[in-house]
N, C-alpha and C positions, 0 to 999 in steps of 0.2 A: 504494500500500500504506500502510495506517495504521501509524504508528510508536508509538502509545500504545494502551493497553487501552481507554480511553474513546473514542478515535477509531475503534477497531475496532467498538465497540458502536454508534456513530453510523452507521457504514456499514450495519449490520444493521437498525437502527430506521428509517433513511431509506428503505431498500428496502421495508420493510413498509408504511410510510406511502405510498410511491409507488404500490404495488400497490393499497392501500385507496382512494387518491384516484382511480386509474384506474377502479375498480369503481363508485365513487360517481358519477363524471362520466359513465360509460356509462349508468348507470341514469337519470340526469337527462336525458341526450340522448334516450334511448328514450321517456321520458315526454313530452318536448316534441314528438318526432316523432309520437307517438300523437295529440296534439291536431291537428297539421297534417294528419294522414292522415284525420281524421274527415270524414264526408260530410254529416252532419246536425248541426244546432245542439245537439240533445239529447246526441248522442254526444260532440261536441266539448266541451260543458260538463262532462260527466262526466269526460272525460280531463283537462280543464283543472283541476278540483279536485284530482285526483291529482297532476298536475304541479306545482301550487302547493305542495303539502305536500313534495314531493321537492325542489323548488327551495329552499324555506325550510331544509330539513334540510341540503342541500348547502352553503348559505351559512353556516349555523350551525357546520358542521364546518370552515369555512375553505377549502374547495376552490374556491369562487368568492366574489367580493365581494358584499356585501349589495346594492349598487347594480345589479350585473349581474343578480341574481335579480329585483329589482324591475322592471328594464327588460324582462326576458323575460316576466314575469308580465303586465305591461301590454300588451305586443304580442300575447301569446296570447289575452288577454281580448278585445281588439279583433278578432282573427281569428275567434274563436268566435262573437262577436255578429253578424258579417257573413254567416255561413253561413245558408242557407235553413232554415226551420223544418221 
């Protein structure tokens, strides 16, 4: 239990941020899964461009580190290029 008014407010704001972070992370993971689930290179590249935007936004919001986003983008790009045309 918080003992101060400011501590009580932090409990509320932390919970809001936690729920927001869960939603953003879920959206990011879905975008990455869409690239991995693609069967053709064209579909994978289309999903990859959407995933890159979402990864960048997730990193900008501080949910994941910039380096993590960069590493995932790199791996997804390699994966998309290896698919048959």
